[in-house]
C-alpha positions as protocol buffer text, in pm:
chain_id: "A"
residue {
  index: 1
  type: UNK
  ca { x: -2659 y: 9831 z: 18217 }
}
residue {
  index: 2
  type: UNK
  ca { x: -2651 y: 10102 z: 18485 }
}
residue {
  index: 3
  type: UNK
  ca { x: -2845 y: 10414 z: 18396 }
}
residue {
  index: 4
  type: UNK
  ca { x: -2859 y: 10760 z: 18542 }
}
residue {
  index: 5
  type: UNK
  ca { x: -2485 y: 10822 z: 18576 }
}
residue {
  index: 6
  type: UNK
  ca { x: -2343 y: 11052 z: 18302 }
}
residue {
  index: 7
  type: UNK
  ca { x: -2011 y: 10867 z: 18276 }
}
residue {
  index: 8
  type: UNK
  ca { x: -2172 y: 10524 z: 18246 }
}
residue {
  index: 9
  type: UNK
  ca { x: -2440 y: 10654 z: 18009 }
}
residue {
  index: 10
  type: UNK
  ca { x: -2169 y: 10808 z: 17790 }
}
residue {
  index: 11
  type: UNK
  ca { x: -1984 y: 10477 z: 17762 }
}
residue {
  index: 12
  type: UNK
  ca { x: -2308 y: 10289 z: 17699 }
}
residue {
  index: 13
  type: UNK
  ca { x: -2395 y: 10506 z: 17401 }
}
residue {
  index: 14
  type: UNK
  ca { x: -2071 y: 10407 z: 17231 }
}
residue {
  index: 15
  type: UNK
  ca { x: -2181 y: 10045 z: 17231 }
}
residue {
  index: 16
  type: UNK
  ca { x: -2368 y: 10115 z: 16907 }
}
residue {
  index: 17
  type: UNK
  ca { x: -2212 y: 9966 z: 16595 }
}
residue {
  index: 18
  type: UNK
  ca { x: -2252 y: 10308 z: 16432 }
}
residue {
  index: 19
  type: UNK
  ca { x: -1974 y: 10443 z: 16650 }
}
residue {
  index: 20
  type: UNK
  ca { x: -1646 y: 10462 z: 16451 }
}
residue {
  index: 21
  type: UNK
  ca { x: -1431 y: 10387 z: 16755 }
}
residue {
  index: 22
  type: UNK
  ca { x: -1582 y: 10192 z: 17046 }
}
residue {
  index: 23
  type: UNK
  ca { x: -1442 y: 10240 z: 17390 }
}
residue {
  index: 24
  type: UNK
  ca { x: -1215 y: 9983 z: 17545 }
}
residue {
  index: 25
  type: UNK
  ca { x: -1476 y: 9894 z: 17801 }
}
residue {
  index: 26
  type: UNK
  ca { x: -1719 y: 9795 z: 17527 }
}
residue {
  index: 27
  type: UNK
  ca { x: -1489 y: 9611 z: 17290 }
}
residue {
  index: 28
  type: UNK
  ca { x: -1264 y: 9412 z: 17519 }
}
residue {
  index: 29
  type: UNK
  ca { x: -1322 y: 9071 z: 17668 }
}
residue {
  index: 30
  type: UNK
  ca { x: -1113 y: 8910 z: 17936 }
}
residue {
  index: 31
  type: UNK
  ca { x: -999 y: 8552 z: 17923 }
}
residue {
  index: 32
  type: UNK
  ca { x: -1012 y: 8493 z: 18296 }
}
residue {
  index: 33
  type: UNK
  ca { x: -1265 y: 8551 z: 18570 }
}
residue {
  index: 34
  type: UNK
  ca { x: -1212 y: 8847 z: 18807 }
}
residue {
  index: 35
  type: UNK
  ca { x: -979 y: 8778 z: 19098 }
}
residue {
  index: 36
  type: UNK
  ca { x: -1109 y: 9051 z: 19322 }
}
residue {
  index: 37
  type: UNK
  ca { x: -1233 y: 8877 z: 19634 }
}
residue {
  index: 38
  type: UNK
  ca { x: -1221 y: 8939 z: 20006 }
}
residue {
  index: 39
  type: UNK
  ca { x: -1316 y: 8765 z: 20326 }
}
residue {
  index: 40
  type: UNK
  ca { x: -1431 y: 9098 z: 20465 }
}
residue {
  index: 41
  type: UNK
  ca { x: -1811 y: 9111 z: 20443 }
}
residue {
  index: 42
  type: UNK
  ca { x: -1821 y: 9491 z: 20451 }
}
residue {
  index: 43
  type: UNK
  ca { x: -1588 y: 9502 z: 20149 }
}
residue {
  index: 44
  type: UNK
  ca { x: -1821 y: 9262 z: 19964 }
}
residue {
  index: 45
  type: UNK
  ca { x: -2127 y: 9467 z: 20054 }
}
residue {
  index: 46
  type: UNK
  ca { x: -1963 y: 9787 z: 19936 }
}
residue {
  index: 47
  type: UNK
  ca { x: -1864 y: 9625 z: 19608 }
}
residue {
  index: 48
  type: UNK
  ca { x: -2219 y: 9501 z: 19560 }
}
residue {
  index: 49
  type: UNK
  ca { x: -2359 y: 9852 z: 19607 }
}
residue {
  index: 50
  type: UNK
  ca { x: -2090 y: 10018 z: 19391 }
}
residue {
  index: 51
  type: UNK
  ca { x: -2235 y: 10088 z: 19047 }
}
residue {
  index: 52
  type: UNK
  ca { x: -1887 y: 10122 z: 18893 }
}
residue {
  index: 53
  type: UNK
  ca { x: -1782 y: 9782 z: 19029 }
}
residue {
  index: 54
  type: UNK
  ca { x: -2101 y: 9625 z: 18895 }
}
residue {
  index: 55
  type: UNK
  ca { x: -2061 y: 9791 z: 18557 }
}
residue {
  index: 56
  type: UNK
  ca { x: -1697 y: 9683 z: 18530 }
}
residue {
  index: 57
  type: UNK
  ca { x: -1803 y: 9323 z: 18581 }
}
residue {
  index: 58
  type: UNK
  ca { x: -2083 y: 9350 z: 18324 }
}
residue {
  index: 59
  type: UNK
  ca { x: -1855 y: 9503 z: 18061 }
}
residue {
  index: 60
  type: UNK
  ca { x: -1565 y: 9261 z: 18110 }
}
residue {
  index: 61
  type: UNK
  ca { x: -1327 y: 9506 z: 18274 }
}
residue {
  index: 62
  type: UNK
  ca { x: -1066 y: 9378 z: 18516 }
}
residue {
  index: 63
  type: UNK
  ca { x: -1158 y: 9642 z: 18777 }
}
residue {
  index: 64
  type: UNK
  ca { x: -1360 y: 9958 z: 18834 }
}
residue {
  index: 65
  type: UNK
  ca { x: -1038 y: 10162 z: 18803 }
}
residue {
  index: 66
  type: UNK
  ca { x: -1088 y: 10161 z: 18425 }
}
residue {
  index: 67
  type: UNK
  ca { x: -1360 y: 10423 z: 18463 }
}
residue {
  index: 68
  type: UNK
  ca { x: -1113 y: 10661 z: 18630 }
}
residue {
  index: 69
  type: UNK
  ca { x: -877 y: 10651 z: 18332 }
}
residue {
  index: 70
  type: UNK
  ca { x: -1164 y: 10669 z: 18082 }
}
residue {
  index: 71
  type: UNK
  ca { x: -1294 y: 10982 z: 18254 }
}
residue {
  index: 72
  type: UNK
  ca { x: -949 y: 11145 z: 18257 }
}
residue {
  index: 73
  type: UNK
  ca { x: -888 y: 11057 z: 17893 }
}
residue {
  index: 74
  type: UNK
  ca { x: -1226 y: 11197 z: 17794 }
}
residue {
  index: 75
  type: UNK
  ca { x: -1136 y: 11527 z: 17960 }
}
residue {
  index: 76
  type: UNK
  ca { x: -765 y: 11560 z: 17879 }
}
residue {
  index: 77
  type: UNK
  ca { x: -726 y: 11357 z: 17553 }
}
residue {
  index: 78
  type: UNK
  ca { x: -431 y: 11154 z: 17680 }
}
residue {
  index: 79
  type: UNK
  ca { x: -435 y: 10876 z: 17419 }
}
residue {
  index: 80
  type: UNK
  ca { x: -423 y: 10857 z: 17042 }
}
residue {
  index: 81
  type: UNK
  ca { x: -363 y: 10586 z: 16783 }
}
residue {
  index: 82
  type: UNK
  ca { x: -15 y: 10433 z: 16759 }
}
residue {
  index: 83
  type: UNK
  ca { x: 121 y: 10550 z: 17095 }
}
residue {
  index: 84
  type: UNK
  ca { x: 364 y: 10362 z: 17318 }
}
residue {
  index: 85
  type: UNK
  ca { x: 228 y: 10348 z: 17674 }
}
residue {
  index: 86
  type: UNK
  ca { x: 398 y: 10222 z: 17992 }
}
residue {
  index: 87
  type: UNK
  ca { x: 160 y: 10126 z: 18274 }
}
residue {
  index: 88
  type: UNK
  ca { x: 334 y: 10115 z: 18613 }
}
residue {
  index: 89
  type: UNK
  ca { x: 148 y: 9902 z: 18867 }
}
residue {
  index: 90
  type: UNK
  ca { x: -74 y: 9761 z: 18592 }
}
residue {
  index: 91
  type: UNK
  ca { x: -234 y: 9471 z: 18787 }
}
residue {
  index: 92
  type: UNK
  ca { x: -507 y: 9365 z: 18758 }
}
residue {
  index: 93
  type: UNK
  ca { x: -494 y: 9528 z: 18413 }
}
residue {
  index: 94
  type: UNK
  ca { x: -790 y: 9762 z: 18369 }
}
residue {
  index: 95
  type: UNK
  ca { x: -577 y: 10066 z: 18283 }
}
residue {
  index: 96
  type: UNK
  ca { x: -384 y: 9856 z: 18032 }
}
residue {
  index: 97
  type: UNK
  ca { x: -716 y: 9747 z: 17881 }
}
residue {
  index: 98
  type: UNK
  ca { x: -816 y: 10109 z: 17828 }
}
residue {
  index: 99
  type: UNK
  ca { x: -473 y: 10209 z: 17692 }
}
residue {
  index: 100
  type: UNK
  ca { x: -464 y: 9913 z: 17454 }
}
residue {
  index: 101
  type: UNK
  ca { x: -803 y: 9999 z: 17307 }
}
residue {
  index: 102
  type: UNK
  ca { x: -743 y: 10374 z: 17289 }
}
residue {
  index: 103
  type: UNK
  ca { x: -408 y: 10339 z: 17105 }
}
residue {
  index: 104
  type: UNK
  ca { x: -534 y: 10103 z: 16834 }
}
residue {
  index: 105
  type: UNK
  ca { x: -411 y: 10040 z: 16574 }
}
residue {
  index: 106
  type: UNK
  ca { x: -35 y: 9990 z: 16607 }
}
residue {
  index: 107
  type: UNK
  ca { x: -16 y: 10103 z: 16971 }
}
residue {
  index: 108
  type: UNK
  ca { x: 211 y: 9933 z: 17226 }
}
residue {
  index: 109
  type: UNK
  ca { x: 128 y: 9891 z: 17594 }
}
residue {
  index: 110
  type: UNK
  ca { x: 388 y: 9768 z: 17843 }
}
residue {
  index: 111
  type: UNK
  ca { x: 285 y: 9684 z: 18200 }
}
residue {
  index: 112
  type: UNK
  ca { x: 501 y: 9640 z: 18511 }
}
residue {
  index: 113
  type: UNK
  ca { x: 387 y: 9506 z: 18847 }
}
residue {
  index: 114
  type: UNK
  ca { x: 503 y: 9303 z: 19143 }
}
residue {
  index: 115
  type: UNK
  ca { x: 172 y: 9115 z: 19140 }
}
residue {
  index: 116
  type: UNK
  ca { x: 145 y: 8804 z: 18921 }
}
residue {
  index: 117
  type: UNK
  ca { x: -159 y: 8885 z: 18705 }
}
residue {
  index: 118
  type: UNK
  ca { x: -302 y: 8775 z: 18371 }
}
residue {
  index: 119
  type: UNK
  ca { x: -234 y: 9067 z: 18134 }
}
residue {
  index: 120
  type: UNK
  ca { x: -489 y: 9186 z: 17880 }
}
residue {
  index: 121
  type: UNK
  ca { x: -441 y: 9044 z: 17533 }
}
residue {
  index: 122
  type: UNK
  ca { x: -178 y: 9231 z: 17335 }
}
residue {
  index: 123
  type: UNK
  ca { x: -11 y: 9388 z: 17641 }
}
residue {
  index: 124
  type: UNK
  ca { x: 356 y: 9309 z: 17712 }
}
residue {
  index: 125
  type: UNK
  ca { x: 421 y: 9278 z: 18084 }
}
residue {
  index: 126
  type: UNK
  ca { x: 707 y: 9245 z: 18333 }
}
residue {
  index: 127
  type: UNK
  ca { x: 657 y: 9095 z: 18679 }
}
residue {
  index: 128
  type: UNK
  ca { x: 898 y: 9257 z: 18922 }
}
residue {
  index: 129
  type: UNK
  ca { x: 956 y: 9539 z: 19167 }
}
residue {
  index: 130
  type: UNK
  ca { x: 952 y: 9864 z: 18970 }
}
residue {
  index: 131
  type: UNK
  ca { x: 1177 y: 10025 z: 19231 }
}
residue {
  index: 132
  type: UNK
  ca { x: 1453 y: 9778 z: 19137 }
}
residue {
  index: 133
  type: UNK
  ca { x: 1711 y: 9938 z: 18902 }
}
residue {
  index: 134
  type: UNK
  ca { x: 1749 y: 9603 z: 18727 }
}
residue {
  index: 135
  type: UNK
  ca { x: 1377 y: 9583 z: 18648 }
}
residue {
  index: 136
  type: UNK
  ca { x: 1376 y: 9940 z: 18517 }
}
residue {
  index: 137
  type: UNK
  ca { x: 1677 y: 9864 z: 18298 }
}
residue {
  index: 138
  type: UNK
  ca { x: 1502 y: 9557 z: 18153 }
}
residue {
  index: 139
  type: UNK
  ca { x: 1200 y: 9769 z: 18067 }
}
residue {
  index: 140
  type: UNK
  ca { x: 1407 y: 10049 z: 17912 }
}
residue {
  index: 141
  type: UNK
  ca { x: 1604 y: 9796 z: 17706 }
}
residue {
  index: 142
  type: UNK
  ca { x: 1280 y: 9637 z: 17587 }
}
residue {
  index: 143
  type: UNK
  ca { x: 1139 y: 9975 z: 17487 }
}
residue {
  index: 144
  type: UNK
  ca { x: 1458 y: 10069 z: 17303 }
}
residue {
  index: 145
  type: UNK
  ca { x: 1479 y: 9734 z: 17125 }
}
residue {
  index: 146
  type: UNK
  ca { x: 1117 y: 9731 z: 17010 }
}
residue {
  index: 147
  type: UNK
  ca { x: 1133 y: 10096 z: 16904 }
}
residue {
  index: 148
  type: UNK
  ca { x: 1441 y: 10024 z: 16692 }
}
residue {
  index: 149
  type: UNK
  ca { x: 1277 y: 9718 z: 16539 }
}
residue {
  index: 150
  type: UNK
  ca { x: 965 y: 9915 z: 16459 }
}
residue {
  index: 151
  type: UNK
  ca { x: 1169 y: 10188 z: 16289 }
}
residue {
  index: 152
  type: UNK
  ca { x: 1373 y: 9929 z: 16098 }
}
residue {
  index: 153
  type: UNK
  ca { x: 1061 y: 9755 z: 15971 }
}
residue {
  index: 154
  type: UNK
  ca { x: 913 y: 10085 z: 15863 }
}
residue {
  index: 155
  type: UNK
  ca { x: 1228 y: 10172 z: 15668 }
}
residue {
  index: 156
  type: UNK
  ca { x: 1221 y: 9830 z: 15500 }
}
residue {
  index: 157
  type: UNK
  ca { x: 857 y: 9874 z: 15404 }
}
residue {
  index: 158
  type: UNK
  ca { x: 733 y: 9568 z: 15593 }
}
residue {
  index: 159
  type: UNK
  ca { x: 355 y: 9556 z: 15577 }
}
residue {
  index: 160
  type: UNK
  ca { x: 91 y: 9479 z: 15833 }
}
residue {
  index: 161
  type: UNK
  ca { x: -195 y: 9240 z: 15770 }
}
residue {
  index: 162
  type: UNK
  ca { x: -545 y: 9379 z: 15779 }
}
residue {
  index: 163
  type: UNK
  ca { x: -684 y: 9362 z: 16131 }
}
residue {
  index: 164
  type: UNK
  ca { x: -342 y: 9285 z: 16277 }
}
residue {
  index: 165
  type: UNK
  ca { x: -124 y: 9514 z: 16486 }
}
residue {
  index: 166
  type: UNK
  ca { x: 200 y: 9324 z: 16427 }
}
residue {
  index: 167
  type: UNK
  ca { x: 421 y: 9323 z: 16117 }
}
residue {
  index: 168
  type: UNK
  ca { x: 426 y: 9013 z: 15899 }
}
residue {
  index: 169
  type: UNK
  ca { x: 767 y: 8852 z: 15948 }
}
residue {
  index: 170
  type: UNK
  ca { x: 916 y: 8504 z: 15939 }
}
residue {
  index: 171
  type: UNK
  ca { x: 1105 y: 8394 z: 16248 }
}
residue {
  index: 172
  type: UNK
  ca { x: 1479 y: 8461 z: 16192 }
}
residue {
  index: 173
  type: UNK
  ca { x: 1715 y: 8166 z: 16173 }
}
residue {
  index: 174
  type: UNK
  ca { x: 2027 y: 8130 z: 16386 }
}
residue {
  index: 175
  type: UNK
  ca { x: 2241 y: 8250 z: 16092 }
}
residue {
  index: 176
  type: UNK
  ca { x: 2020 y: 8555 z: 16051 }
}
residue {
  index: 177
  type: UNK
  ca { x: 2057 y: 8642 z: 16418 }
}
residue {
  index: 178
  type: UNK
  ca { x: 2436 y: 8613 z: 16394 }
}
residue {
  index: 179
  type: UNK
  ca { x: 2435 y: 8823 z: 16078 }
}
residue {
  index: 180
  type: UNK
  ca { x: 2248 y: 9102 z: 16251 }
}
residue {
  index: 181
  type: UNK
  ca { x: 2451 y: 9090 z: 16573 }
}
residue {
  index: 182
  type: UNK
  ca { x: 2645 y: 9398 z: 16468 }
}
residue {
  index: 183
  type: UNK
  ca { x: 2319 y: 9584 z: 16409 }
}
residue {
  index: 184
  type: UNK
  ca { x: 2214 y: 9507 z: 16766 }
}
residue {
  index: 185
  type: UNK
  ca { x: 2536 y: 9665 z: 16892 }
}
residue {
  index: 186
  type: UNK
  ca { x: 2444 y: 9981 z: 16707 }
}
residue {
  index: 187
  type: UNK
  ca { x: 2098 y: 9968 z: 16862 }
}
residue {
  index: 188
  type: UNK
  ca { x: 2251 y: 9944 z: 17211 }
}
residue {
  index: 189
  type: UNK
  ca { x: 2479 y: 10240 z: 17137 }
}
residue {
  index: 190
  type: UNK
  ca { x: 2173 y: 10441 z: 17044 }
}
residue {
  index: 191
  type: UNK
  ca { x: 1974 y: 10307 z: 17339 }
}
residue {
  index: 192
  type: UNK
  ca { x: 1939 y: 10640 z: 17514 }
}
residue {
  index: 193
  type: UNK
  ca { x: 1765 y: 10808 z: 17221 }
}
residue {
  index: 194
  type: UNK
  ca { x: 1562 y: 10498 z: 17134 }
}
residue {
  index: 195
  type: UNK
  ca { x: 1442 y: 10459 z: 17492 }
}
residue {
  index: 196
  type: UNK
  ca { x: 1300 y: 10812 z: 17480 }
}
residue {
  index: 197
  type: UNK
  ca { x: 1019 y: 10686 z: 17262 }
}
residue {
  index: 198
  type: UNK
  ca { x: 739 y: 10652 z: 17518 }
}
residue {
  index: 199
  type: UNK
  ca { x: 430 y: 10866 z: 17459 }
}
residue {
  index: 200
  type: UNK
  ca { x: 247 y: 10810 z: 17788 }
}
residue {
  index: 201
  type: UNK
  ca { x: 359 y: 10692 z: 18133 }
}
residue {
  index: 202
  type: UNK
  ca { x: 79 y: 10583 z: 18367 }
}
residue {
  index: 203
  type: UNK
  ca { x: 127 y: 10511 z: 18736 }
}
residue {
  index: 204
  type: UNK
  ca { x: -149 y: 10365 z: 18950 }
}
residue {
  index: 205
  type: UNK
  ca { x: 98 y: 10229 z: 19205 }
}
residue {
  index: 206
  type: UNK
  ca { x: 42 y: 10219 z: 19579 }
}
residue {
  index: 207
  type: UNK
  ca { x: 291 y: 10118 z: 19847 }
}
residue {
  index: 208
  type: UNK
  ca { x: 246 y: 9764 z: 19985 }
}
residue {
  index: 209
  type: UNK
  ca { x: 202 y: 9685 z: 20348 }
}
residue {
  index: 210
  type: UNK
  ca { x: 496 y: 9541 z: 20537 }
}
residue {
  index: 211
  type: UNK
  ca { x: 499 y: 9163 z: 20522 }
}
residue {
  index: 212
  type: UNK
  ca { x: 513 y: 9029 z: 20877 }
}
residue {
  index: 213
  type: UNK
  ca { x: 429 y: 8663 z: 20824 }
}
residue {
  index: 214
  type: UNK
  ca { x: 363 y: 8398 z: 20563 }
}
residue {
  index: 215
  type: UNK
  ca { x: 695 y: 8409 z: 20378 }
}
residue {
  index: 216
  type: UNK
  ca { x: 600 y: 8103 z: 20175 }
}
residue {
  index: 217
  type: UNK
  ca { x: 424 y: 8087 z: 19839 }
}
residue {
  index: 218
  type: UNK
  ca { x: 142 y: 8340 z: 19859 }
}
residue {
  index: 219
  type: UNK
  ca { x: -152 y: 8439 z: 19644 }
}
residue {
  index: 220
  type: UNK
  ca { x: -306 y: 8771 z: 19550 }
}
residue {
  index: 221
  type: UNK
  ca { x: -479 y: 8781 z: 19889 }
}
residue {
  index: 222
  type: UNK
  ca { x: -147 y: 8857 z: 20059 }
}
residue {
  index: 223
  type: UNK
  ca { x: -128 y: 9233 z: 20126 }
}
residue {
  index: 224
  type: UNK
  ca { x: 245 y: 9239 z: 20053 }
}
residue {
  index: 225
  type: UNK
  ca { x: 176 y: 9137 z: 19695 }
}
residue {
  index: 226
  type: UNK
  ca { x: -138 y: 9349 z: 19657 }
}
residue {
  index: 227
  type: UNK
  ca { x: -22 y: 9702 z: 19580 }
}
residue {
  index: 228
  type: UNK
  ca { x: -385 y: 9819 z: 19570 }
}
residue {
  index: 229
  type: UNK
  ca { x: -406 y: 9841 z: 19952 }
}
residue {
  index: 230
  type: UNK
  ca { x: -366 y: 10135 z: 20186 }
}
residue {
  index: 231
  type: UNK
  ca { x: -267 y: 10116 z: 20550 }
}
residue {
  index: 232
  type: UNK
  ca { x: -543 y: 10343 z: 20682 }
}
residue {
  index: 233
  type: UNK
  ca { x: -280 y: 10581 z: 20822 }
}
residue {
  index: 234
  type: UNK
  ca { x: -311 y: 10898 z: 20613 }
}
residue {
  index: 235
  type: UNK
  ca { x: 45 y: 11023 z: 20666 }
}
residue {
  index: 236
  type: UNK
  ca { x: 197 y: 10685 z: 20587 }
}
residue {
  index: 237
  type: UNK
  ca { x: -11 y: 10642 z: 20271 }
}
residue {
  index: 238
  type: UNK
  ca { x: 73 y: 10994 z: 20156 }
}
residue {
  index: 239
  type: UNK
  ca { x: 448 y: 10956 z: 20215 }
}
residue {
  index: 240
  type: UNK
  ca { x: 457 y: 10620 z: 20038 }
}
residue {
  index: 241
  type: UNK
  ca { x: 263 y: 10752 z: 19740 }
}
residue {
  index: 242
  type: UNK
  ca { x: 498 y: 11050 z: 19703 }
}
residue {
  index: 243
  type: UNK
  ca { x: 797 y: 10815 z: 19691 }
}
residue {
  index: 244
  type: UNK
  ca { x: 630 y: 10608 z: 19420 }
}
residue {
  index: 245
  type: UNK
  ca { x: 527 y: 10918 z: 19225 }
}
residue {
  index: 246
  type: UNK
  ca { x: 886 y: 11044 z: 19233 }
}
residue {
  index: 247
  type: UNK
  ca { x: 1016 y: 10707 z: 19111 }
}
residue {
  index: 248
  type: UNK
  ca { x: 758 y: 10708 z: 18831 }
}
residue {
  index: 249
  type: UNK
  ca { x: 850 y: 11064 z: 18736 }
}
residue {
  index: 250
  type: UNK
  ca { x: 1219 y: 10971 z: 18720 }
}
residue {
  index: 251
  type: UNK
  ca { x: 1129 y: 10687 z: 18484 }
}
residue {
  index: 252
  type: UNK
  ca { x: 923 y: 10929 z: 18275 }
}
residue {
  index: 253
  type: UNK
  ca { x: 1216 y: 11171 z: 18268 }
}
residue {
  index: 254
  type: UNK
  ca { x: 1434 y: 10892 z: 18125 }
}
residue {
  index: 255
  type: UNK
  ca { x: 1188 y: 10751 z: 17871 }
}
residue {
  index: 256
  type: UNK
  ca { x: 918 y: 11003 z: 17783 }
}
residue {
  index: 257
  type: UNK
  ca { x: 951 y: 11181 z: 17451 }
}
residue {
  index: 258
  type: UNK
  ca { x: 897 y: 11558 z: 17419 }
}
residue {
  index: 259
  type: UNK
  ca { x: 524 y: 11624 z: 17404 }
}
residue {
  index: 260
  type: UNK
  ca { x: 448 y: 11305 z: 17600 }
}
residue {
  index: 261
  type: UNK
  ca { x: 207 y: 11276 z: 17892 }
}
residue {
  index: 262
  type: UNK
  ca { x: 233 y: 11152 z: 18252 }
}
residue {
  index: 263
  type: UNK
  ca { x: -51 y: 11038 z: 18481 }
}
residue {
  index: 264
  type: UNK
  ca { x: 5 y: 10927 z: 18841 }
}
residue {
  index: 265
  type: UNK
  ca { x: -205 y: 10846 z: 19144 }
}
residue {
  index: 266
  type: UNK
  ca { x: -118 y: 11003 z: 19479 }
}
residue {
  index: 267
  type: UNK
  ca { x: -268 y: 11031 z: 19825 }
}
residue {
  index: 268
  type: UNK
  ca { x: -325 y: 11391 z: 19922 }
}
residue {
  index: 269
  type: UNK
  ca { x: -108 y: 11548 z: 20189 }
}
residue {
  index: 270
  type: UNK
  ca { x: 154 y: 11809 z: 20272 }
}
residue {
  index: 271
  type: UNK
  ca { x: 408 y: 11712 z: 20004 }
}
residue {
  index: 272
  type: UNK
  ca { x: 187 y: 11697 z: 19697 }
}
residue {
  index: 273
  type: UNK
  ca { x: 236 y: 12070 z: 19628 }
}
residue {
  index: 274
  type: UNK
  ca { x: 612 y: 12013 z: 19609 }
}
residue {
  index: 275
  type: UNK
  ca { x: 563 y: 11727 z: 19365 }
}
residue {
  index: 276
  type: UNK
  ca { x: 324 y: 11941 z: 19159 }
}
residue {
  index: 277
  type: UNK
  ca { x: 601 y: 12200 z: 19127 }
}
residue {
  index: 278
  type: UNK
  ca { x: 835 y: 11935 z: 18984 }
}
residue {
  index: 279
  type: UNK
  ca { x: 572 y: 11842 z: 18728 }
}
residue {
  index: 280
  type: UNK
  ca { x: 520 y: 12204 z: 18624 }
}
residue {
  index: 281
  type: UNK
  ca { x: 891 y: 12239 z: 18549 }
}
residue {
  index: 282
  type: UNK
  ca { x: 880 y: 11938 z: 18317 }
}
residue {
  index: 283
  type: UNK
  ca { x: 538 y: 11969 z: 18152 }
}
residue {
  index: 284
  type: UNK
  ca { x: 339 y: 12236 z: 17975 }
}
residue {
  index: 285
  type: UNK
  ca { x: 14 y: 12176 z: 18164 }
}
residue {
  index: 286
  type: UNK
  ca { x: -45 y: 12008 z: 18501 }
}
residue {
  index: 287
  type: UNK
  ca { x: -388 y: 11935 z: 18651 }
}
residue {
  index: 288
  type: UNK
  ca { x: -522 y: 11765 z: 18962 }
}
residue {
  index: 289
  type: UNK
  ca { x: -820 y: 11539 z: 18918 }
}
residue {
  index: 290
  type: UNK
  ca { x: -1042 y: 11328 z: 19141 }
}
residue {
  index: 291
  type: UNK
  ca { x: -1255 y: 11125 z: 18900 }
}
residue {
  index: 292
  type: UNK
  ca { x: -1620 y: 11068 z: 18971 }
}
residue {
  index: 293
  type: UNK
  ca { x: -1554 y: 10694 z: 18996 }
}
residue {
  index: 294
  type: UNK
  ca { x: -1303 y: 10753 z: 19278 }
}
residue {
  index: 295
  type: UNK
  ca { x: -1472 y: 10691 z: 19611 }
}
residue {
  index: 296
  type: UNK
  ca { x: -1553 y: 11009 z: 19800 }
}
residue {
  index: 297
  type: UNK
  ca { x: -1402 y: 10885 z: 20126 }
}
residue {
  index: 298
  type: UNK
  ca { x: -1071 y: 10802 z: 19956 }
}
residue {
  index: 299
  type: UNK
  ca { x: -779 y: 11047 z: 19976 }
}
residue {
  index: 300
  type: UNK
  ca { x: -657 y: 10937 z: 19634 }
}
residue {
  index: 301
  type: UNK
  ca { x: -629 y: 11186 z: 19349 }
}
residue {
  index: 302
  type: UNK
  ca { x: -442 y: 11203 z: 19019 }
}
residue {
  index: 303
  type: UNK
  ca { x: -191 y: 11435 z: 18857 }
}
residue {
  index: 304
  type: UNK
  ca { x: -231 y: 11470 z: 18480 }
}
residue {
  index: 305
  type: UNK
  ca { x: 81 y: 11626 z: 18327 }
}
residue {
  index: 306
  type: UNK
  ca { x: 58 y: 11702 z: 17956 }
}
residue {
  index: 307
  type: UNK
  ca { x: 313 y: 11791 z: 17689 }
}
residue {
  index: 308
  type: UNK
  ca { x: 659 y: 11722 z: 17827 }
}
residue {
  index: 309
  type: UNK
  ca { x: 897 y: 12011 z: 17762 }
}
residue {
  index: 310
  type: UNK
  ca { x: 1196 y: 11960 z: 17534 }
}
residue {
  index: 311
  type: UNK
  ca { x: 1526 y: 11902 z: 17715 }
}
residue {
  index: 312
  type: UNK
  ca { x: 1390 y: 11935 z: 18070 }
}
residue {
  index: 313
  type: UNK
  ca { x: 1502 y: 11654 z: 18302 }
}
residue {
  index: 314
  type: UNK
  ca { x: 1428 y: 11566 z: 18662 }
}
residue {
  index: 315
  type: UNK
  ca { x: 1715 y: 11707 z: 18866 }
}
residue {
  index: 316
  type: UNK
  ca { x: 1888 y: 11489 z: 19130 }
}
residue {
  index: 317
  type: UNK
  ca { x: 1763 y: 11710 z: 19412 }
}
residue {
  index: 318
  type: UNK
  ca { x: 1407 y: 11658 z: 19286 }
}
residue {
  index: 319
  type: UNK
  ca { x: 1426 y: 11287 z: 19367 }
}
residue {
  index: 320
  type: UNK
  ca { x: 1478 y: 11346 z: 19739 }
}
């Protein structure tokens, strides 16, 4: 266990069984070995010297990025039990790990990413391009459907087993599904209100590099599929991150309930002040944060927007 760093020491203290609510980084275990590898020797050397990368491996986290979200949650109190969280650009899954643990019990975490990755246990995921309207519609429909089912089960008094986060139900028969077909129509009619049931939208997305070769079956080592890369050109990285932040904010405008929170990564540059203004129109409190676990040489930072205002939507001109 790494000592001397306040953030890591804070998380280590919560490993005690006397703690009423252990952190995600203590309680969770992953079912697969980490996939973070590189042929670049300098990258490997940096990872070996990075105390957050070492600690993430020791504690079973999918990446060091978990410490960034843990630090922001510790400061801004983003999560609470029972929330519905959407994690945009979830791969490899460390933010979803944190969200899943912090929203126990009865929380729901939904991840979306272009990268094929093993999701943390209990996290529902979609593999696809978030910028695709079809993918966003699938996610919104899933949120609306599960929210309606959750409300229906609550009204019917369906119980939950001890230690389980899912209601106890038998699988419906074909006749049952036909019988409730009309109810599903009503759910679709109320889709707009049901979809506005998300408590937190997280975005750790980064723009992929252009794919110039290798248009066959590729692995996570292909930069086109790895959204965690930057080009090294500051202006290009900044412009791409602002586009992704705007797309994430539009999704939050469509799905986030009043009082909900929004967290997004961006690369600092000329346009981030404009985006900050959009956030301030929609949320009660907006902060910039560069977590301690974010590398000093990186231009990345995070907007934390808290308490969405009632009835305030992202205007069409704000998406340009």
